[in-house]
DRENDO-1510 file (C-alpha; in Angstrom, 1 decimal, always signed):
<recs>
REC; n; res; u; v; w
REC; 1; MET; +0.2; +0.2; -0.3 .
REC; 2; SER; +1.1; +3.6; -0.6 .
REC; 3; ASP; +2.4; +5.7; +2.1 .
REC; 4; THR; +1.3; +8.7; +0.3 .
REC; 5; ARG; -1.8; +10.3; -1.2 .
REC; 6; ILE; -2.2; +13.0; -3.8 .
REC; 7; GLU; -3.3; +16.4; -2.6 .
REC; 8; ARG; -4.1; +19.6; -5.1 .
REC; 9; ASP; -3.3; +23.8; -4.7 .
REC; 10; SER; -3.2; +26.1; -6.8 .
REC; 11; MET; +0.0; +25.0; -7.9 .
REC; 12; GLY; -0.7; +21.4; -8.9 .
REC; 13; GLU; -0.8; +18.1; -7.5 .
REC; 14; MET; +1.5; +17.1; -4.3 .
REC; 15; PRO; +2.0; +13.7; -2.5 .
REC; 16; VAL; +1.2; +13.9; +1.1 .
REC; 17; PRO; +1.9; +11.4; +3.8 .
REC; 18; ILE; -0.9; +9.6; +4.0 .
REC; 19; ARG; -1.8; +10.2; +8.1 .
REC; 20; ALA; -0.8; +13.5; +7.8 .
REC; 21; LEU; -4.0; +16.0; +8.1 .
REC; 22; TYR; -1.9; +18.6; +6.1 .
REC; 23; GLY; -2.3; +19.2; +2.6 .
REC; 24; ALA; -0.3; +20.1; -0.2 .
REC; 25; SER; +0.6; +23.6; +0.6 .
REC; 26; THR; +2.1; +22.5; +4.0 .
REC; 27; GLN; +3.8; +19.8; +2.3 .
REC; 28; ARG; +5.1; +22.2; +0.1 .
REC; 29; ALA; +6.5; +24.0; +2.7 .
REC; 30; VAL; +8.0; +20.9; +4.7 .
REC; 31; LEU; +9.9; +20.2; +1.2 .
REC; 32; ASN; +11.4; +23.9; +0.7 .
REC; 33; PHE; +12.4; +25.1; +4.4 .
REC; 34; PRO; +14.6; +21.7; +5.7 .
REC; 35; VAL; +16.5; +24.3; +7.7 .
REC; 36; SER; +16.2; +24.2; +11.6 .
REC; 37; TYR; +14.2; +21.3; +11.9 .
REC; 38; GLU; +12.7; +22.9; +14.6 .
REC; 39; PRO; +8.9; +23.6; +13.8 .
REC; 40; VAL; +7.0; +26.9; +15.1 .
REC; 41; GLU; +6.6; +27.2; +18.9 .
REC; 42; PRO; +3.5; +24.7; +20.0 .
REC; 43; GLY; +2.1; +28.4; +21.5 .
REC; 44; ILE; +2.0; +29.4; +17.8 .
REC; 45; VAL; -0.5; +26.9; +16.6 .
REC; 46; HIS; -2.1; +26.5; +19.9 .
REC; 47; ALA; -3.2; +30.1; +18.9 .
REC; 48; PHE; -3.7; +29.4; +15.4 .
REC; 49; GLY; -6.4; +26.9; +16.6 .
REC; 50; LEU; -7.9; +29.6; +18.9 .
REC; 51; ILE; -7.9; +32.3; +16.1 .
REC; 52; LYS; -9.8; +29.9; +13.7 .
REC; 53; TRP; -12.2; +28.4; +16.3 .
REC; 54; ALA; -13.3; +32.4; +17.1 .
REC; 55; ALA; -13.2; +33.2; +13.4 .
REC; 56; ALA; -16.0; +30.4; +12.9 .
REC; 57; ARG; -17.8; +31.6; +15.3 .
REC; 58; ALA; -17.9; +35.1; +14.1 .
REC; 59; ASN; -18.2; +34.0; +10.6 .
REC; 60; GLY; -21.5; +31.7; +11.2 .
REC; 61; GLU; -23.3; +34.3; +13.4 .
REC; 62; LEU; -22.5; +36.6; +10.5 .
REC; 63; GLY; -23.9; +33.9; +8.2 .
REC; 64; HIS; -20.8; +33.9; +5.8 .
REC; 65; VAL; -20.4; +30.2; +7.1 .
REC; 66; SER; -22.9; +27.6; +7.2 .
REC; 67; THR; -24.2; +26.5; +10.6 .
REC; 68; GLU; -23.5; +23.0; +10.0 .
REC; 69; LYS; -20.0; +24.0; +8.5 .
REC; 70; THR; -19.4; +26.4; +11.4 .
REC; 71; SER; -20.1; +23.5; +13.9 .
REC; 72; LEU; -17.6; +21.3; +12.4 .
REC; 73; ILE; -14.6; +24.4; +11.9 .
REC; 74; GLU; -14.9; +25.2; +15.3 .
REC; 75; GLN; -14.8; +21.7; +16.7 .
REC; 76; ALA; -11.8; +20.9; +14.8 .
REC; 77; SER; -10.0; +24.4; +15.7 .
REC; 78; GLN; -10.6; +23.6; +19.4 .
REC; 79; GLU; -8.6; +20.6; +19.1 .
REC; 80; VAL; -5.6; +22.5; +17.6 .
REC; 81; TYR; -6.1; +25.0; +20.3 .
REC; 82; GLU; -5.7; +22.1; +23.1 .
REC; 83; GLY; -2.8; +21.0; +21.6 .
REC; 84; LYS; -4.3; +17.5; +20.2 .
REC; 85; LEU; -2.9; +17.7; +16.8 .
REC; 86; ASP; +0.5; +19.4; +17.5 .
REC; 87; GLU; +1.7; +16.5; +15.0 .
REC; 88; HIS; +0.6; +17.6; +11.8 .
REC; 89; PHE; +2.7; +20.9; +12.5 .
REC; 90; PRO; +5.6; +20.5; +10.9 .
REC; 91; VAL; +6.5; +23.6; +9.1 .
REC; 92; ASP; +9.8; +24.9; +9.8 .
REC; 93; VAL; +10.7; +27.9; +11.8 .
REC; 94; TYR; +12.6; +29.6; +9.0 .
REC; 95; GLN; +9.7; +29.5; +6.3 .
REC; 96; THR; +8.2; +32.5; +4.8 .
REC; 97; GLY; +9.0; +35.9; +6.6 .
REC; 98; SER; +4.7; +36.4; +6.9 .
REC; 99; GLY; +4.1; +33.0; +8.6 .
REC; 100; THR; +2.1; +31.8; +5.4 .
REC; 101; SER; +3.2; +28.0; +5.4 .
REC; 102; THR; +1.7; +28.1; +9.3 .
REC; 103; ASN; -1.4; +29.8; +8.4 .
REC; 104; MET; -2.3; +27.1; +5.2 .
REC; 105; ASN; -1.1; +24.3; +8.0 .
REC; 106; ALA; -3.7; +25.3; +10.2 .
REC; 107; ASN; -6.2; +25.9; +7.6 .
REC; 108; GLU; -5.4; +22.2; +6.1 .
REC; 109; VAL; -5.5; +20.5; +9.3 .
REC; 110; ILE; -8.6; +21.8; +10.3 .
REC; 111; ALA; -10.5; +21.2; +6.7 .
REC; 112; ASN; -9.1; +17.5; +6.7 .
REC; 113; ARG; -10.3; +17.1; +10.7 .
REC; 114; CYS; -13.5; +18.6; +9.7 .
REC; 115; ALA; -13.8; +15.7; +7.2 .
REC; 116; GLN; -13.1; +13.1; +9.5 .
REC; 117; LEU; -15.5; +14.2; +11.7 .
REC; 118; ALA; -18.2; +14.2; +9.5 .
REC; 119; ASP; -18.9; +13.4; +5.5 .
REC; 120; LEU; -20.4; +16.4; +3.6 .
REC; 121; GLU; -21.4; +16.3; +0.6 .
REC; 122; ASP; -20.1; +19.8; +0.0 .
REC; 123; LYS; -16.5; +19.7; +1.5 .
REC; 124; ILE; -14.6; +22.3; +3.8 .
REC; 125; HIS; -12.1; +24.0; +2.2 .
REC; 126; PRO; -9.2; +25.3; +3.7 .
REC; 127; ASN; -9.4; +29.1; +2.7 .
REC; 128; ASP; -13.0; +29.3; +1.4 .
REC; 129; HIS; -14.7; +28.2; +4.9 .
REC; 130; VAL; -11.4; +27.8; +7.6 .
REC; 131; ASN; -9.7; +31.3; +6.2 .
REC; 132; GLN; -12.6; +33.1; +5.7 .
REC; 133; GLY; -12.4; +36.8; +6.3 .
REC; 134; GLN; -8.6; +36.4; +7.1 .
REC; 135; SER; -5.2; +36.5; +6.0 .
REC; 136; SER; -1.9; +35.4; +6.5 .
REC; 137; ASN; -0.8; +38.5; +7.1 .
REC; 138; ASP; -3.1; +39.2; +9.8 .
REC; 139; THR; -3.6; +35.9; +11.8 .
REC; 140; PHE; -0.1; +35.4; +12.2 .
REC; 141; PRO; +0.7; +38.8; +13.9 .
REC; 142; THR; -2.4; +38.1; +15.9 .
REC; 143; ALA; -1.2; +34.5; +16.8 .
REC; 144; MET; +2.2; +35.7; +17.9 .
REC; 145; HIS; +0.5; +38.1; +20.5 .
REC; 146; ILE; -1.8; +35.5; +21.6 .
REC; 147; ALA; +1.1; +32.8; +22.1 .
REC; 148; THR; +2.9; +35.6; +23.9 .
REC; 149; GLY; +0.3; +36.8; +25.9 .
REC; 150; VAL; -0.8; +33.3; +27.6 .
REC; 151; ALA; +2.7; +32.9; +27.9 .
REC; 152; LEU; +3.4; +35.7; +30.2 .
REC; 153; LYS; +0.2; +35.5; +32.0 .
REC; 154; ASN; +0.3; +31.6; +32.7 .
REC; 155; ASP; +3.8; +31.0; +33.1 .
REC; 156; LEU; +6.4; +33.7; +33.4 .
REC; 157; ILE; +4.4; +36.3; +35.7 .
REC; 158; PRO; +3.7; +33.6; +38.7 .
REC; 159; SER; +7.1; +31.9; +38.0 .
REC; 160; LEU; +8.6; +36.0; +39.0 .
REC; 161; GLU; +6.4; +36.1; +42.0 .
REC; 162; GLY; +7.5; +32.7; +43.3 .
REC; 163; LEU; +11.2; +34.1; +43.2 .
REC; 164; ARG; +10.0; +37.4; +44.2 .
REC; 165; ASP; +8.4; +35.4; +47.3 .
REC; 166; SER; +11.2; +33.6; +48.4 .
REC; 167; LEU; +13.7; +36.2; +48.1 .
REC; 168; SER; +11.2; +38.5; +50.5 .
REC; 169; THR; +11.3; +35.8; +52.9 .
REC; 170; LYS; +15.2; +35.3; +53.3 .
REC; 171; ALA; +15.2; +39.0; +53.4 .
REC; 172; GLU; +12.8; +38.7; +56.7 .
REC; 173; GLU; +15.3; +35.4; +57.3 .
REC; 174; PHE; +18.9; +37.0; +57.6 .
REC; 175; HIS; +17.0; +40.7; +59.2 .
REC; 176; LYS; +19.7; +40.1; +62.3 .
REC; 177; VAL; +22.8; +39.1; +60.3 .
REC; 178; LEU; +25.2; +41.9; +60.1 .
REC; 179; LYS; +27.9; +41.8; +57.4 .
REC; 180; ILE; +30.5; +44.1; +55.8 .
REC; 181; GLY; +29.0; +45.9; +52.4 .
REC; 182; ARG; +30.8; +46.1; +49.1 .
REC; 183; THR; +31.2; +48.8; +46.7 .
REC; 184; HIS; +33.9; +48.6; +43.5 .
REC; 185; LEU; +34.2; +44.9; +44.9 .
REC; 186; MET; +36.1; +46.2; +48.0 .
REC; 187; ASP; +35.1; +46.5; +51.7 .
REC; 188; ALA; +32.3; +49.3; +52.4 .
REC; 189; THR; +30.0; +50.3; +55.5 .
REC; 190; PRO; +28.3; +47.5; +57.3 .
REC; 191; VAL; +24.5; +46.2; +55.8 .
REC; 192; ARG; +22.3; +43.6; +57.1 .
REC; 193; LEU; +22.2; +40.5; +54.7 .
REC; 194; GLY; +18.5; +41.0; +55.0 .
REC; 195; GLN; +19.0; +44.2; +53.4 .
REC; 196; GLU; +20.8; +42.6; +50.3 .
REC; 197; PHE; +18.2; +40.5; +50.0 .
REC; 198; GLY; +15.7; +42.6; +50.3 .
REC; 199; GLY; +17.3; +44.4; +47.4 .
REC; 200; TYR; +17.0; +41.5; +45.3 .
REC; 201; ALA; +13.5; +40.7; +46.1 .
REC; 202; MET; +12.8; +44.5; +44.8 .
REC; 203; GLN; +14.2; +43.2; +41.5 .
REC; 204; LEU; +12.1; +40.7; +41.4 .
REC; 205; THR; +9.0; +43.0; +42.6 .
REC; 206; ARG; +10.1; +45.4; +39.4 .
REC; 207; ALA; +10.7; +42.4; +37.3 .
REC; 208; VAL; +6.9; +41.3; +37.8 .
REC; 209; ASP; +5.8; +45.0; +36.7 .
REC; 210; ARG; +7.8; +44.5; +34.1 .
REC; 211; ALA; +6.3; +41.5; +32.7 .
REC; 212; HIS; +2.5; +43.0; +33.3 .
REC; 213; LYS; +3.8; +46.0; +30.9 .
REC; 214; ALA; +5.1; +43.5; +28.4 .
REC; 215; LEU; +1.5; +41.9; +28.4 .
REC; 216; LYS; +0.1; +45.4; +27.9 .
REC; 217; ALA; +2.1; +46.3; +24.8 .
REC; 218; ILE; +1.1; +43.4; +23.0 .
REC; 219; HIS; -3.1; +43.5; +23.9 .
REC; 220; GLU; -4.1; +44.8; +20.4 .
REC; 221; LEU; -4.3; +42.6; +17.6 .
REC; 222; ALA; -4.1; +42.7; +14.0 .
REC; 223; LEU; -7.0; +40.4; +13.2 .
REC; 224; GLY; -9.5; +42.2; +10.5 .
REC; 225; GLY; -6.5; +43.9; +8.6 .
REC; 226; THR; -6.3; +41.1; +5.6 .
REC; 227; ALA; -3.5; +41.3; +3.3 .
REC; 228; VAL; -2.0; +44.9; +3.8 .
REC; 229; GLY; -4.3; +46.1; +6.3 .
REC; 230; THR; -7.4; +47.5; +4.6 .
REC; 231; GLY; -9.8; +44.8; +6.0 .
REC; 232; LEU; -10.2; +43.9; +1.9 .
REC; 233; ASN; -13.2; +40.6; +2.1 .
REC; 234; CYS; -13.2; +41.2; +5.9 .
REC; 235; HIS; -16.8; +41.9; +7.1 .
REC; 236; PRO; -16.5; +45.3; +9.3 .
REC; 237; ASP; -18.3; +43.4; +12.6 .
REC; 238; PHE; -15.8; +40.5; +11.9 .
REC; 239; PRO; -12.7; +41.4; +14.0 .
REC; 240; PRO; -14.5; +42.7; +17.1 .
REC; 241; LYS; -16.4; +39.4; +17.2 .
REC; 242; ALA; -13.8; +37.4; +16.8 .
REC; 243; ILE; -11.2; +39.4; +19.1 .
REC; 244; ALA; -14.2; +39.3; +22.2 .
REC; 245; PHE; -13.8; +35.3; +21.8 .
REC; 246; ILE; -10.3; +35.1; +21.5 .
REC; 247; ALA; -10.2; +37.9; +24.8 .
REC; 248; GLU; -12.8; +35.8; +26.7 .
REC; 249; LYS; -11.0; +32.6; +26.4 .
REC; 250; THR; -7.4; +33.6; +27.0 .
REC; 251; GLY; -9.0; +36.1; +30.1 .
REC; 252; ILE; -6.6; +38.8; +28.4 .
REC; 253; GLU; -7.8; +42.2; +27.5 .
REC; 254; PHE; -7.0; +41.4; +23.9 .
REC; 255; ARG; -9.0; +44.2; +21.5 .
REC; 256; GLU; -8.7; +45.1; +17.8 .
REC; 257; ALA; -5.8; +47.0; +16.5 .
REC; 258; VAL; -6.3; +50.7; +16.5 .
REC; 259; ASN; -4.6; +51.3; +13.2 .
REC; 260; HIS; -4.5; +48.2; +11.3 .
REC; 261; PHE; -1.4; +49.4; +9.0 .
REC; 262; GLU; +0.6; +49.9; +12.0 .
REC; 263; ALA; -0.5; +46.8; +13.2 .
REC; 264; GLN; +0.8; +44.9; +10.1 .
REC; 265; ALA; +3.4; +46.6; +9.0 .
REC; 266; ALA; +5.6; +47.2; +12.3 .
REC; 267; LYS; +6.2; +45.1; +15.1 .
REC; 268; ASP; +7.1; +47.5; +17.8 .
REC; 269; ALA; +4.8; +45.9; +20.1 .
REC; 270; LEU; +6.7; +42.5; +20.2 .
REC; 271; VAL; +10.1; +44.7; +20.2 .
REC; 272; GLU; +9.0; +46.6; +23.1 .
REC; 273; CYS; +8.1; +43.1; +25.1 .
REC; 274; HIS; +11.1; +41.8; +24.6 .
REC; 275; GLY; +12.5; +44.6; +25.8 .
REC; 276; GLN; +11.3; +44.2; +29.0 .
REC; 277; LEU; +12.1; +40.5; +29.3 .
REC; 278; ASN; +15.7; +41.8; +28.3 .
REC; 279; THR; +15.6; +43.6; +31.6 .
REC; 280; ILE; +14.3; +41.2; +33.8 .
REC; 281; ALA; +16.9; +39.1; +32.4 .
REC; 282; THR; +19.6; +41.4; +33.5 .
REC; 283; SER; +17.9; +41.4; +37.2 .
REC; 284; LEU; +18.1; +37.7; +37.0 .
REC; 285; PHE; +21.7; +37.9; +36.1 .
REC; 286; LYS; +22.9; +40.3; +38.7 .
REC; 287; ILE; +20.9; +38.7; +41.5 .
REC; 288; ALA; +22.5; +34.9; +40.2 .
REC; 289; ASN; +25.8; +36.3; +40.1 .
REC; 290; ASP; +26.1; +38.2; +43.3 .
REC; 291; LEU; +24.6; +34.9; +45.0 .
REC; 292; ARG; +27.4; +32.6; +43.7 .
REC; 293; LEU; +29.6; +35.2; +44.9 .
REC; 294; LEU; +28.5; +35.7; +48.3 .
REC; 295; GLY; +28.7; +31.9; +48.6 .
REC; 296; SER; +32.0; +31.6; +46.7 .
REC; 297; GLY; +35.1; +29.7; +48.5 .
REC; 298; PRO; +33.3; +28.4; +50.8 .
REC; 299; ARG; +36.6; +28.7; +53.3 .
REC; 300; CYS; +39.0; +30.8; +51.1 .
REC; 301; ALA; +36.9; +33.2; +49.6 .
REC; 302; ILE; +33.8; +35.4; +50.6 .
REC; 303; GLY; +31.4; +32.5; +51.9 .
REC; 304; GLU; +28.9; +34.3; +53.8 .
REC; 305; ILE; +26.3; +32.2; +52.8 .
REC; 306; SER; +25.9; +28.6; +51.6 .
REC; 307; LEU; +24.0; +27.8; +48.5 .
REC; 308; PRO; +22.0; +24.2; +48.5 .
REC; 309; ALA; +24.3; +21.2; +47.4 .
REC; 310; THR; +22.3; +19.9; +44.1 .
REC; 311; GLN; +25.2; +17.8; +42.4 .
REC; 312; PRO; +28.9; +16.8; +42.8 .
REC; 313; GLY; +31.0; +19.5; +41.3 .
REC; 314; SER; +33.8; +17.8; +40.2 .
REC; 315; SER; +35.3; +14.6; +39.1 .
REC; 316; ILE; +38.8; +14.6; +40.2 .
REC; 317; MET; +38.2; +17.1; +43.6 .
REC; 318; PRO; +36.1; +15.3; +46.0 .
REC; 319; GLY; +33.5; +17.3; +47.7 .
REC; 320; LYS; +33.9; +20.0; +45.6 .
REC; 321; VAL; +30.2; +21.6; +45.0 .
REC; 322; ASN; +29.6; +24.2; +42.1 .
REC; 323; PRO; +26.6; +27.1; +42.2 .
REC; 324; VAL; +25.2; +25.3; +38.9 .
REC; 325; MET; +21.5; +26.7; +39.8 .
REC; 326; SER; +23.0; +30.8; +39.1 .
REC; 327; GLU; +25.2; +29.3; +36.1 .
REC; 328; ALA; +21.9; +28.3; +34.8 .
REC; 329; VAL; +20.5; +31.4; +35.5 .
REC; 330; THR; +23.5; +33.6; +33.8 .
REC; 331; MET; +23.3; +31.4; +30.7 .
REC; 332; VAL; +19.6; +31.9; +30.6 .
REC; 333; ALA; +19.9; +35.5; +30.7 .
REC; 334; ALA; +22.5; +35.3; +27.9 .
REC; 335; ARG; +20.3; +33.7; +25.4 .
REC; 336; VAL; +17.5; +36.1; +26.6 .
REC; 337; PHE; +20.3; +39.5; +25.5 .
REC; 338; GLY; +21.3; +37.5; +22.2 .
REC; 339; ASN; +17.3; +37.2; +21.5 .
REC; 340; ASN; +16.6; +40.8; +22.0 .
REC; 341; SER; +19.0; +41.6; +19.7 .
REC; 342; THR; +17.4; +39.3; +17.1 .
REC; 343; VAL; +14.0; +40.6; +17.8 .
REC; 344; THR; +15.4; +43.9; +17.3 .
REC; 345; TRP; +16.8; +43.8; +14.3 .
REC; 346; CYS; +13.9; +41.8; +12.8 .
REC; 347; GLY; +11.3; +44.6; +14.1 .
REC; 348; ALA; +13.7; +46.9; +12.7 .
REC; 349; ASN; +13.7; +45.6; +8.7 .
REC; 350; GLY; +9.8; +46.1; +8.4 .
REC; 351; HIS; +9.1; +46.9; +4.9 .
REC; 352; PHE; +6.4; +48.7; +3.6 .
REC; 353; GLU; +2.9; +47.1; +4.3 .
REC; 354; LEU; +4.4; +43.8; +6.4 .
REC; 355; ASN; +7.2; +42.6; +8.6 .
REC; 356; VAL; +8.6; +39.3; +7.1 .
REC; 357; PHE; +10.6; +38.4; +10.1 .
REC; 358; MET; +7.9; +37.2; +12.2 .
REC; 359; PRO; +8.0; +33.2; +12.6 .
REC; 360; VAL; +11.5; +33.7; +13.8 .
REC; 361; MET; +10.7; +37.0; +16.1 .
REC; 362; ALA; +7.9; +34.4; +17.5 .
REC; 363; LYS; +10.4; +32.0; +18.3 .
REC; 364; CYS; +12.8; +34.4; +20.1 .
REC; 365; VAL; +10.0; +35.9; +22.3 .
REC; 366; LEU; +8.5; +32.6; +23.3 .
REC; 367; GLU; +11.7; +30.8; +23.8 .
REC; 368; SER; +13.1; +34.1; +26.1 .
REC; 369; ILE; +9.8; +33.3; +28.3 .
REC; 370; ARG; +9.8; +29.8; +28.5 .
REC; 371; LEU; +13.4; +30.2; +29.7 .
REC; 372; LEU; +12.8; +32.7; +31.8 .
REC; 373; SER; +9.7; +31.0; +33.3 .
REC; 374; ASN; +11.7; +27.9; +33.8 .
REC; 375; VAL; +15.0; +28.9; +35.3 .
REC; 376; CYS; +13.0; +31.1; +37.7 .
REC; 377; GLY; +11.4; +28.0; +39.2 .
REC; 378; ILE; +13.7; +25.5; +39.9 .
REC; 379; PHE; +16.6; +28.9; +40.6 .
REC; 380; ARG; +13.8; +29.4; +43.5 .
REC; 381; GLU; +13.1; +25.8; +44.5 .
REC; 382; ARG; +16.6; +24.8; +44.1 .
REC; 383; CYS; +18.6; +27.6; +45.3 .
REC; 384; VAL; +17.1; +30.4; +47.6 .
REC; 385; ASP; +14.8; +28.5; +49.4 .
REC; 386; GLY; +17.9; +26.5; +50.8 .
REC; 387; ILE; +20.3; +29.2; +51.4 .
REC; 388; ILE; +21.8; +29.1; +54.7 .
REC; 389; ALA; +23.7; +32.2; +56.4 .
REC; 390; ASN; +27.1; +31.4; +58.1 .
REC; 391; VAL; +26.5; +34.6; +60.3 .
REC; 392; GLU; +29.8; +33.9; +62.1 .
REC; 393; ARG; +31.8; +34.4; +58.8 .
REC; 394; CYS; +29.3; +37.5; +58.1 .
</recs>
């Protein structure tokens, strides 16, 4: 038996893996872009599911898609949103800069999933029905903002708040411990160890504030601008209906872009958002670095605090334990700093009515959020919570 089937698009026939829910357009992208072998971030895929779900509901209410088709598209789109069809999204990050291949991937997967759910005589078409009132040029920017907003709200902000609380607890615990302060790396006047940790806790308080600012920066969605921002072939009531549904499902105050030309031609909101992430990474780098210096030695250097021993530090020096959790934090920060350069460069290089660096921008922003969220959690659990003050040494 053949392991492929024949699908067709505007460019002709294309053999597609027999079990794949995607079609010819997606398969062309798979063959055209074997670059990193890293598909777009799952958050983007799930955001596309939500967009198509919202679009189907809006199009059904507006009478642009039949009730029967609307119900099927909503069901299939919800499965994409919930991550149940992730295996059918293979397109590489380094693809068409508008993300068209990913939008078509979503359209094809949803249309073919609908065919599995019900045998309609008048088939659901990826473009005419699933993509009704939309363009890749407004859906991919929308997906970037949705995925970023969800990751900030559900992952980064809670993780930062947890680390802030742990540092605040240590500030109280170490309030009575007196030690020498240092400026220029040299002895200065006395401080409390709790005051040092209180400074770190305030940095995390500011980090939480910055994460909320990052979220606020991406509240506007481009959906409804279609190809170049004019809203061609899009009902004027479509954007507010669809976006209200997206806001309800995510619990985020998403709203239609004030100016669709700005929303599609520029990616300043994402550059601003990642700028906040870059500052958060800077704070974390400083804190992690200070803690490993304060715990250095521990006998022949500063040694004012003891960091939890998480693993052996050497294959040749018995008993040596290294500040590995701080090292993980500082490496994450280095990656975020690099991502910031990429996001800035991509944002600066939009041309006329569309930015065509969007897939890699999305990868960088979502990667930074994921790394920061994860490392804050493990840094809190495996380092900060277990720090002990070496009182006599102080």
